[in-house]
DSSP file (Angstrom, degrees, kcal/mol; ACC not computed):
  #  RESIDUE AA STRUCTURE BP1 BP2  ACC     N-H-->O    O-->H-N    N-H-->O    O-->H-N    TCO  KAPPA ALPHA  PHI   PSI    X-CA   Y-CA   Z-CA
    1    1 A M     >        0   0    0      0, 0.0     4,-1.9     0, 0.0     5,-0.2   0.000 360.0 360.0 360.0 -44.0   -2.1   12.7   20.7
    2    2 A A  H  >  +     0   0    0      1,-0.2     4,-1.8     2,-0.2     5,-0.1   0.855 360.0  57.4 -63.0 -33.3   -3.8   16.0   21.5
    3    3 A H  H  > S+     0   0    0      1,-0.2     4,-1.7     2,-0.2    -1,-0.2   0.921 105.7  48.1 -64.7 -43.7   -0.8   17.8   19.9
    4    4 A T  H  > S+     0   0    0      1,-0.2     4,-1.7     2,-0.2    -1,-0.2   0.877 110.0  53.1 -64.8 -36.1   -1.3   16.0   16.5
    5    5 A M  H  < S+     0   0    0     -4,-1.9    -1,-0.2     1,-0.2    -2,-0.2   0.876 107.5  51.5 -66.2 -35.2   -5.0   16.7   16.5
    6    6 A R  H  < S+     0   0    0     -4,-1.8    -1,-0.2     1,-0.2    -2,-0.2   0.861 106.0  55.1 -69.2 -34.5   -4.2   20.4   17.0
    7    7 A I  H  < S+     0   0    0     -4,-1.7     2,-0.3    -5,-0.1    -2,-0.2   0.928  95.0  74.6 -65.4 -45.3   -1.8   20.5   14.1
    8    8 A I  S  < S-     0   0    0     -4,-1.7    78,-0.0     1,-0.1     0, 0.0  -0.509  92.2-114.5 -74.7 131.8   -4.3   19.1   11.6
    9    9 A R    >   -     0   0    0     -2,-0.3     3,-0.9     1,-0.1    -1,-0.1  -0.234  27.3-111.2 -64.9 157.7   -6.9   21.6   10.5
   10   10 A R  T 3  S+     0   0    0      1,-0.2    -1,-0.1    -4,-0.1    -2,-0.1   0.911 105.4  16.8 -61.8 -50.3  -10.4   20.9   11.5
   11   11 A F  T 3  S+     0   0    0      2,-0.0    -1,-0.2     0, 0.0    -2,-0.1  -0.142  84.3 141.6-119.9  39.8  -12.0   20.1    8.1
   12   12 A S    <   -     0   0    0     -3,-0.9    -4,-0.0     1,-0.1     0, 0.0  -0.557  55.9-107.0 -79.5 146.8   -9.1   19.5    5.8
   13   13 A P        -     0   0    0      0, 0.0    -1,-0.1     0, 0.0     3,-0.1  -0.327  42.5 -90.8 -70.1 154.7   -9.5   16.7    3.2
   14   14 A P        -     0   0    0      0, 0.0    73,-0.0     0, 0.0    72,-0.0  -0.333  53.3 -97.2 -63.4 148.4   -7.6   13.4    3.7
   15   15 A P        -     0   0    0      0, 0.0     2,-0.2     0, 0.0    72,-0.0  -0.263  34.7-109.4 -70.1 152.8   -4.2   13.3    2.1
   16   16 A K        -     0   0    0      1,-0.1     3,-0.3    -3,-0.1     0, 0.0  -0.536  18.5-144.8 -78.3 148.9   -3.6   11.8   -1.3
   17   17 A R     >  +     0   0    0     -2,-0.2     4,-1.7     1,-0.2     5,-0.2   0.006  62.2 117.2-105.8  29.1   -1.6    8.6   -1.3
   18   18 A T  H  > S+     0   0    0      1,-0.2     4,-2.9     2,-0.2     5,-0.3   0.902  70.0  57.5 -65.4 -41.2    0.3    9.0   -4.5
   19   19 A K  H  > S+     0   0    0     -3,-0.3     4,-2.1     1,-0.2    -1,-0.2   0.908 108.3  46.6 -57.3 -44.4    3.8    9.1   -2.9
   20   20 A T  H  > S+     0   0    0      1,-0.2     4,-2.1     2,-0.2    -1,-0.2   0.929 113.4  47.8 -65.2 -45.2    3.3    5.7   -1.3
   21   21 A Y  H  X S+     0   0    0     -4,-1.7     4,-2.1     1,-0.2    -2,-0.2   0.906 110.9  51.1 -65.1 -41.1    2.0    4.1   -4.5
   22   22 A D  H  X S+     0   0    0     -4,-2.9     4,-2.4     1,-0.2    -1,-0.2   0.917 110.3  50.1 -59.9 -43.2    4.8    5.5   -6.6
   23   23 A L  H  X S+     0   0    0     -4,-2.1     4,-2.5    -5,-0.3    -1,-0.2   0.885 109.1  50.8 -64.1 -38.7    7.4    4.2   -4.2
   24   24 A H  H  X S+     0   0    0     -4,-2.1     4,-2.1     2,-0.2    -1,-0.2   0.886 109.8  50.6 -67.4 -37.1    5.8    0.7   -4.3
   25   25 A E  H  X S+     0   0    0     -4,-2.1     4,-1.8     2,-0.2    -2,-0.2   0.929 112.2  47.0 -62.7 -45.5    5.8    0.7   -8.1
   26   26 A E  H  X S+     0   0    0     -4,-2.4     4,-2.3     1,-0.2    -2,-0.2   0.891 110.1  53.7 -63.0 -40.5    9.5    1.7   -8.0
   27   27 A L  H  X S+     0   0    0     -4,-2.5     4,-2.5     1,-0.2    -1,-0.2   0.892 106.2  52.4 -62.5 -40.8   10.3   -1.0   -5.4
   28   28 A A  H  X S+     0   0    0     -4,-2.1     4,-2.0     2,-0.2    -1,-0.2   0.909 110.1  48.6 -62.4 -41.9    8.7   -3.7   -7.6
   29   29 A Q  H  X S+     0   0    0     -4,-1.8     4,-2.2     2,-0.2    -2,-0.2   0.912 112.0  48.4 -64.6 -42.5   10.9   -2.6  -10.6
   30   30 A V  H  X S+     0   0    0     -4,-2.3     4,-2.5     1,-0.2    -2,-0.2   0.906 110.4  51.5 -65.4 -41.0   14.0   -2.6   -8.5
   31   31 A R  H  X S+     0   0    0     -4,-2.5     4,-2.5     1,-0.2    -1,-0.2   0.897 109.5  50.7 -61.2 -40.1   13.2   -6.1   -7.0
   32   32 A L  H  X S+     0   0    0     -4,-2.0     4,-2.4     2,-0.2    -1,-0.2   0.914 110.1  49.9 -63.5 -42.9   12.7   -7.4  -10.6
   33   33 A K  H  X S+     0   0    0     -4,-2.2     4,-2.3     1,-0.2    -2,-0.2   0.918 111.4  48.2 -61.9 -44.8   16.1   -6.0  -11.6
   34   34 A V  H  X S+     0   0    0     -4,-2.5     4,-2.5     1,-0.2    -1,-0.2   0.911 110.9  52.1 -62.5 -42.4   17.8   -7.6   -8.6
   35   35 A G  H  X S+     0   0    0     -4,-2.5     4,-2.2     1,-0.2    -2,-0.2   0.919 110.4  46.4 -60.8 -45.7   16.1  -10.9   -9.4
   36   36 A T  H  X S+     0   0    0     -4,-2.4     4,-2.5     1,-0.2    -1,-0.2   0.898 112.6  50.7 -66.4 -38.8   17.2  -11.0  -13.0
   37   37 A L  H  X S+     0   0    0     -4,-2.3     4,-2.1     2,-0.2    -2,-0.2   0.911 110.5  49.2 -64.3 -41.2   20.8  -10.0  -12.1
   38   38 A E  H  X S+     0   0    0     -4,-2.5     4,-1.8     1,-0.2    -1,-0.2   0.911 111.7  49.5 -62.3 -41.4   20.9  -12.8   -9.5
   39   39 A Q  H  X S+     0   0    0     -4,-2.2     4,-1.7     1,-0.2    -2,-0.2   0.911 110.1  50.3 -64.6 -42.5   19.6  -15.3  -12.0
   40   40 A E  H  < S+     0   0    0     -4,-2.5     6,-0.2     1,-0.2    -1,-0.2   0.870 110.2  50.4 -64.2 -36.5   22.2  -14.2  -14.6
   41   41 A L  H  < S+     0   0    0     -4,-2.1    -1,-0.2     1,-0.2    -2,-0.2   0.851 111.2  48.4 -70.5 -32.6   25.0  -14.6  -12.1
   42   42 A Q  H  < S+     0   0    0     -4,-1.8    -1,-0.2     1,-0.2    -2,-0.2   0.795 107.9  58.4 -76.1 -27.8   23.9  -18.1  -11.1
   43   43 A D    ><  +     0   0    0     -4,-1.7     3,-1.3     1,-0.2     5,-0.5  -0.811  58.7 176.3-108.7  94.1   23.5  -19.3  -14.7
   44   44 A P  T 3  S+     0   0    0      0, 0.0    -1,-0.2     0, 0.0    -2,-0.1   0.703  79.2  59.5 -71.0 -17.4   26.9  -18.9  -16.5
   45   45 A W  T 3  S+     0   0    0      4,-0.1     4,-0.1     5,-0.1    -5,-0.0   0.437  94.9  78.0 -90.6   1.4   25.6  -20.5  -19.7
   46   46 A G  S <  S-     0   0    0     -3,-1.3    -6,-0.1    -6,-0.2    -5,-0.0   0.423 115.8 -46.0 -81.8-135.8   22.9  -17.8  -20.1
   47   47 A R  S    S+     0   0    0     -4,-0.1     2,-0.4     2,-0.1    -7,-0.0   0.742 117.0  83.1 -72.8 -22.8   23.4  -14.3  -21.5
   48   48 A V  S    S-     0   0    0     -5,-0.5    -2,-0.1    -8,-0.2     2,-0.1  -0.671  78.6-132.2 -86.5 132.7   26.5  -13.7  -19.3
   49   49 A S        -     0   0    0     -2,-0.4    -4,-0.1     1,-0.1    -3,-0.1  -0.388  20.9-116.1 -77.1 163.9   29.8  -15.1  -20.6
   50   50 A N  S    S+     0   0    0     -2,-0.1    -1,-0.1     4,-0.1    -5,-0.1   0.325  72.3 124.6 -86.8   9.8   31.9  -17.0  -18.3
   51   51 A Y     >  -     0   0    0      1,-0.1     4,-2.0     2,-0.0     3,-0.3  -0.474  65.6-129.3 -71.7 140.4   34.8  -14.6  -18.3
   52   52 A P  H  > S+     0   0    0      0, 0.0     4,-2.4     0, 0.0     5,-0.2   0.844 105.7  53.9 -61.2 -35.2   35.8  -13.4  -14.8
   53   53 A W  H  > S+     0   0    0      2,-0.2     4,-2.3     1,-0.2     5,-0.2   0.884 108.4  50.0 -69.6 -34.5   35.7   -9.6  -15.7
   54   54 A D  H  > S+     0   0    0     -3,-0.3     4,-2.6     2,-0.2    -1,-0.2   0.920 111.9  48.2 -64.0 -42.5   32.1  -10.0  -17.0
   55   55 A M  H  X S+     0   0    0     -4,-2.0     4,-2.6     1,-0.2    -2,-0.2   0.896 110.5  51.4 -64.5 -39.0   31.2  -11.8  -13.8
   56   56 A A  H  X S+     0   0    0     -4,-2.4     4,-2.4     2,-0.2    -1,-0.2   0.908 110.5  48.7 -64.5 -41.3   32.8   -9.1  -11.7
   57   57 A L  H  X S+     0   0    0     -4,-2.3     4,-2.5     2,-0.2    -2,-0.2   0.922 112.4  48.3 -62.9 -43.9   30.9   -6.4  -13.6
   58   58 A K  H  X S+     0   0    0     -4,-2.6     4,-2.6     1,-0.2    -2,-0.2   0.904 110.8  51.4 -62.6 -40.5   27.7   -8.2  -13.1
   59   59 A D  H  X S+     0   0    0     -4,-2.6     4,-2.4     2,-0.2    -1,-0.2   0.909 110.2  48.8 -62.5 -42.5   28.5   -8.7   -9.4
   60   60 A Q  H  X S+     0   0    0     -4,-2.4     4,-2.2     2,-0.2    -1,-0.2   0.914 111.8  49.2 -62.5 -43.5   29.1   -5.0   -9.1
   61   61 A E  H  X S+     0   0    0     -4,-2.5     4,-2.4     1,-0.2    -2,-0.2   0.892 110.1  51.8 -63.2 -40.2   25.9   -4.2  -10.9
   62   62 A L  H  X S+     0   0    0     -4,-2.6     4,-2.4     2,-0.2    -2,-0.2   0.920 108.9  49.8 -63.2 -44.3   24.0   -6.6   -8.6
   63   63 A R  H  X S+     0   0    0     -4,-2.4     4,-2.2     1,-0.2    -2,-0.2   0.910 110.9  49.9 -61.2 -41.7   25.4   -4.9   -5.5
   64   64 A R  H  X S+     0   0    0     -4,-2.2     4,-2.2     1,-0.2    -1,-0.2   0.914 111.5  48.7 -62.5 -42.5   24.4   -1.5   -6.8
   65   65 A A  H  X S+     0   0    0     -4,-2.4     4,-2.5     1,-0.2    -1,-0.2   0.872 109.5  52.8 -65.6 -36.5   20.9   -2.8   -7.5
   66   66 A Q  H  X S+     0   0    0     -4,-2.4     4,-2.3     2,-0.2    -1,-0.2   0.898 109.2  48.9 -66.0 -39.8   20.7   -4.3   -4.0
   67   67 A V  H  X S+     0   0    0     -4,-2.2     4,-2.4     2,-0.2    -2,-0.2   0.914 111.9  49.3 -63.5 -42.5   21.7   -1.0   -2.4
   68   68 A E  H  X S+     0   0    0     -4,-2.2     4,-2.6     1,-0.2     5,-0.2   0.903 110.0  51.4 -62.4 -41.4   19.0    0.7   -4.5
   69   69 A R  H  X S+     0   0    0     -4,-2.5     4,-2.5     1,-0.2    -2,-0.2   0.913 110.0  49.3 -61.9 -42.6   16.5   -1.9   -3.5
   70   70 A H  H  X S+     0   0    0     -4,-2.3     4,-2.4     2,-0.2    -2,-0.2   0.922 111.9  48.1 -63.1 -44.2   17.3   -1.3    0.2
   71   71 A A  H  X S+     0   0    0     -4,-2.4     4,-2.3     2,-0.2    -2,-0.2   0.914 113.5  46.8 -63.8 -43.3   17.0    2.5   -0.1
   72   72 A T  H  X S+     0   0    0     -4,-2.6     4,-2.6     2,-0.2    -1,-0.2   0.895 110.8  53.0 -65.6 -39.4   13.7    2.3   -2.0
   73   73 A N  H  X S+     0   0    0     -4,-2.5     4,-2.3    -5,-0.2    -2,-0.2   0.922 110.1  47.7 -60.5 -45.2   12.4   -0.2    0.6
   74   74 A Q  H  X S+     0   0    0     -4,-2.4     4,-2.6     2,-0.2    -2,-0.2   0.913 111.6  50.1 -62.5 -43.3   13.3    2.2    3.4
   75   75 A A  H  X S+     0   0    0     -4,-2.3     4,-2.5     1,-0.2    -2,-0.2   0.908 111.4  48.4 -62.6 -41.8   11.6    5.1    1.6
   76   76 A A  H  X S+     0   0    0     -4,-2.6     4,-2.4     2,-0.2    -1,-0.2   0.899 111.3  51.0 -64.4 -40.0    8.5    3.1    1.1
   77   77 A F  H  X S+     0   0    0     -4,-2.3     4,-2.4     2,-0.2    -2,-0.2   0.927 111.2  47.1 -62.5 -46.0    8.5    2.0    4.7
   78   78 A V  H  X S+     0   0    0     -4,-2.6     4,-2.6     1,-0.2    -2,-0.2   0.911 111.9  50.6 -62.7 -42.8    8.8    5.6    5.9
   79   79 A A  H  X S+     0   0    0     -4,-2.5     4,-2.6     1,-0.2    -1,-0.2   0.902 110.1  50.2 -62.6 -40.5    6.1    6.8    3.6
   80   80 A R  H  X S+     0   0    0     -4,-2.4     4,-2.6     2,-0.2    -1,-0.2   0.924 110.6  49.5 -62.4 -43.5    3.8    4.0    4.9
   81   81 A R  H  X S+     0   0    0     -4,-2.4     4,-2.6     2,-0.2    -2,-0.2   0.913 111.2  49.4 -61.9 -42.5    4.5    5.0    8.5
   82   82 A E  H  X S+     0   0    0     -4,-2.6     4,-2.7     2,-0.2    -1,-0.2   0.932 111.7  48.3 -61.4 -45.6    3.8    8.7    7.7
   83   83 A M  H  X S+     0   0    0     -4,-2.6     4,-2.8     1,-0.2    -1,-0.2   0.913 111.5  50.3 -61.2 -42.2    0.5    7.8    6.0
   84   84 A K  H  X S+     0   0    0     -4,-2.6     4,-2.7     1,-0.2    -1,-0.2   0.923 110.9  49.2 -62.1 -44.8   -0.5    5.6    8.9
   85   85 A G  H  X S+     0   0    0     -4,-2.6     4,-2.4     2,-0.2    -2,-0.2   0.913 112.1  47.7 -60.6 -44.5    0.3    8.4   11.3
   86   86 A I  H  X S+     0   0    0     -4,-2.7     4,-2.4     2,-0.2    -2,-0.2   0.926 112.3  49.4 -64.0 -43.9   -1.7   10.9    9.3
   87   87 A R  H  X S+     0   0    0     -4,-2.8     4,-2.4     1,-0.2    -2,-0.2   0.908 111.0  49.8 -62.9 -40.6   -4.7    8.5    9.1
   88   88 A H  H  X S+     0   0    0     -4,-2.7     4,-2.8     1,-0.2     5,-0.2   0.914 109.5  51.6 -62.9 -41.5   -4.6    7.8   12.8
   89   89 A A  H  X S+     0   0    0     -4,-2.4     4,-2.4     1,-0.2    -2,-0.2   0.911 110.0  49.0 -62.5 -41.6   -4.5   11.5   13.5
   90   90 A Y  H  X S+     0   0    0     -4,-2.4     4,-2.5     2,-0.2    -1,-0.2   0.914 110.8  51.2 -62.0 -41.7   -7.6   12.0   11.3
   91   91 A F  H  X S+     0   0    0     -4,-2.4     4,-2.2     1,-0.2    -2,-0.2   0.937 112.2  44.9 -61.8 -47.2   -9.3    9.2   13.0
   92   92 A Y  H  X S+     0   0    0     -4,-2.8     4,-2.6     1,-0.2    -1,-0.2   0.868 111.0  55.0 -64.7 -35.5   -8.7   10.6   16.5
   93   93 A D  H  X S+     0   0    0     -4,-2.4     4,-2.1    -5,-0.2    -1,-0.2   0.924 109.3  46.4 -62.8 -44.2   -9.7   14.1   15.3
   94   94 A S  H  X S+     0   0    0     -4,-2.5     4,-2.2     1,-0.2    -2,-0.2   0.882 111.4  52.6 -66.7 -36.8  -13.0   12.7   14.1
   95   95 A L  H  X S+     0   0    0     -4,-2.2     4,-2.5     1,-0.2    -2,-0.2   0.925 108.2  50.6 -61.6 -43.6  -13.5   10.9   17.4
   96   96 A R  H  X S+     0   0    0     -4,-2.6     4,-2.0     1,-0.2    -2,-0.2   0.901 108.9  51.6 -62.2 -40.7  -12.8   14.1   19.3
   97   97 A R  H  X S+     0   0    0     -4,-2.1     4,-0.8     1,-0.2    -1,-0.2   0.912 110.6  48.3 -62.6 -41.2  -15.4   16.0   17.2
   98   98 A C  H >X S+     0   0    0     -4,-2.2     4,-0.8     1,-0.2     3,-0.7   0.901 110.8  51.4 -64.4 -39.1  -18.0   13.2   17.9
   99   99 A R  H 3< S+     0   0    0     -4,-2.5     3,-0.3     1,-0.2    -1,-0.2   0.836  99.7  63.8 -67.5 -32.1  -17.1   13.4   21.6
  100  100 A C  H >< S+     0   0    0     -4,-2.0     3,-0.9     1,-0.2     4,-0.4   0.803  94.2  62.3 -63.6 -27.8  -17.6   17.2   21.7
  101  101 A I  H << S+     0   0    0     -4,-0.8     3,-0.3    -3,-0.7     4,-0.2   0.930 114.6  31.1 -63.9 -44.6  -21.3   16.8   20.8
  102  102 A G  T 3X S+     0   0    0     -4,-0.8     4,-2.4    -3,-0.3    -1,-0.2   0.174  89.3 107.3 -99.5  19.8  -22.0   14.9   24.0
  103  103 A A  H <> S+     0   0    0     -3,-0.9     4,-2.8     2,-0.2     5,-0.2   0.893  77.4  50.4 -66.0 -40.3  -19.4   16.6   26.2
  104  104 A V  H  > S+     0   0    0     -4,-0.4     4,-2.4    -3,-0.3     5,-0.2   0.943 113.0  45.7 -64.0 -47.8  -21.9   18.6   28.2
  105  105 A V  H  > S+     0   0    0     -4,-0.2     4,-2.4     1,-0.2    -1,-0.2   0.926 114.6  48.5 -60.7 -45.9  -24.1   15.6   29.0
  106  106 A L  H  X S+     0   0    0     -4,-2.4     4,-2.7     1,-0.2    -2,-0.2   0.924 111.2  48.8 -62.2 -45.1  -21.0   13.5   29.9
  107  107 A S  H  X S+     0   0    0     -4,-2.8     4,-2.7     1,-0.2     5,-0.3   0.902 111.5  50.1 -65.1 -39.1  -19.5   16.1   32.1
  108  108 A D  H  X S+     0   0    0     -4,-2.4     4,-2.2    -5,-0.2     5,-0.2   0.930 111.9  48.9 -60.0 -44.5  -22.8   16.6   34.0
  109  109 A F  H  X S+     0   0    0     -4,-2.4     4,-1.4    -5,-0.2    -2,-0.2   0.922 113.7  45.7 -62.0 -45.0  -23.1   12.9   34.5
  110  110 A V  H  < S+     0   0    0     -4,-2.7    -2,-0.2     1,-0.2    -1,-0.2   0.917 118.1  41.0 -66.3 -44.1  -19.5   12.6   35.8
  111  111 A F  H  < S+     0   0    0     -4,-2.7    -1,-0.2    -5,-0.2    -2,-0.2   0.771 113.9  51.0 -80.7 -24.4  -19.7   15.5   38.1
  112  112 A N  H  <        0   0    0     -4,-2.2    -1,-0.2    -5,-0.3    -2,-0.2   0.791 360.0 360.0 -84.2 -26.4  -23.1   14.9   39.5
  113  113 A F     <        0   0    0     -4,-1.4    -2,-0.2    -5,-0.2    -1,-0.2   0.443 360.0 360.0-112.5 360.0  -22.8   11.3   40.5
């Protein structure tokens, strides 16, 4: 914990959260794409014709979209974890600064009694 506090500069502004929000937006689009592909595969009388090669192409497209969804999900998860870590480090840093104000009084109290 002390190591993370040392890394972050004392009065640096909190980080912008654009990366996380962009990833979540992308994840929503990929989920929508996967959902529509699944629906099209389940409903042969819809836009997809009932020919086996069309179904195979759709299936391939669905698998590709699922892989993309998984990758985006992982990236969003990692970004969230990073943001959480940074926020925690800032919180501990501010706590340490607050503690430094009363450090002399506290140390006197601890050592004298």
